C-alpha positions as CSV (number, residue, x, y, z in Angstrom):
1,M,-81.9,116.3,-54.4
2,A,-85.1,117.8,-53.0
3,R,-84.6,120.4,-50.3
4,G,-86.6,120.6,-47.2
5,W,-86.6,116.9,-46.3
6,E,-82.9,117.1,-45.5
7,S,-83.2,119.4,-42.6
8,K,-86.1,117.9,-40.7
9,S,-87.5,114.5,-40.1
10,V,-90.5,113.4,-42.1
11,E,-92.6,113.1,-38.9
12,E,-91.8,116.6,-37.9
13,Q,-92.7,118.0,-41.3
14,Q,-96.0,116.1,-41.4
15,S,-96.9,117.2,-37.9
16,Q,-96.2,120.8,-38.9
17,A,-98.3,120.5,-42.0
18,A,-101.2,119.1,-40.0
19,S,-101.1,121.8,-37.4
20,P,-103.6,124.7,-37.9
21,S,-100.9,127.3,-37.3
22,S,-99.2,126.3,-40.5
23,Q,-102.2,127.4,-42.6
24,T,-102.4,131.1,-43.3
25,G,-105.3,132.9,-44.8
26,P,-108.7,131.6,-45.7
27,R,-109.2,127.9,-46.5
28,P,-109.9,127.1,-50.1
29,T,-113.5,126.1,-50.9
30,P,-114.3,122.6,-52.1
31,D,-114.9,124.1,-55.6
32,Q,-111.4,125.7,-55.5
33,L,-109.8,122.5,-54.4
34,A,-111.5,120.5,-57.2
35,R,-110.3,123.1,-59.8
36,Q,-106.8,122.8,-58.4
37,R,-106.8,119.0,-58.6
38,Q,-108.2,119.2,-62.1
39,R,-105.6,121.7,-63.2
40,Q,-102.8,119.5,-61.7
41,G,-104.2,116.5,-63.6
42,L,-104.2,118.5,-66.8
43,L,-100.7,119.7,-66.3
44,L,-99.5,116.1,-65.7
45,S,-101.3,115.0,-68.8
46,R,-99.7,117.8,-70.7
47,T,-96.2,116.8,-69.5
48,R,-96.9,113.2,-70.6
49,V,-98.0,114.2,-74.0
50,I,-94.9,116.4,-74.5
51,Q,-92.7,113.5,-73.5
52,Q,-94.5,111.3,-76.1
53,L,-94.2,114.0,-78.7
54,E,-90.4,114.0,-78.3
55,T,-90.1,110.4,-79.2
56,A,-93.0,110.0,-81.7
57,Q,-91.8,109.2,-85.2
58,N,-95.1,108.3,-87.0
59,A,-96.6,111.5,-88.6
60,Q,-100.2,110.5,-87.7
61,H,-99.2,109.8,-84.1
62,R,-97.4,113.1,-83.8
63,Q,-100.5,114.9,-85.3
64,M,-102.8,113.2,-82.7
65,L,-100.4,114.2,-79.9
66,E,-100.2,117.8,-81.1
67,S,-104.0,117.9,-81.2
68,A,-104.2,116.5,-77.7
69,L,-101.7,119.1,-76.5
70,A,-103.7,121.9,-78.0
71,D,-106.8,120.6,-76.3
72,L,-105.0,120.3,-73.0
73,D,-103.7,123.9,-73.3
74,A,-107.2,125.2,-74.1
75,R,-108.6,123.3,-71.1
76,I,-105.9,124.7,-68.8
77,A,-106.5,128.2,-70.0
78,R,-110.3,127.9,-69.3
79,L,-109.5,126.9,-65.7
80,G,-107.5,130.1,-65.3
């Protein structure tokens, strides 16, 4: 079970997350936020491709998935 939600109410956690005191350090720039979202999307895609690879039985399908995985890895590496 996920920790954190057990000890506080959802409303309390949301109000703490929205308060300016909960943010430390400089705020990320819009470009940094876009890169973070892009990286998260790529990581989710990578997870999905790996799950499909685990169940794929057709050799051509596996080859396509392996190629997609290599492409995703390269794109993730370029983002840093």
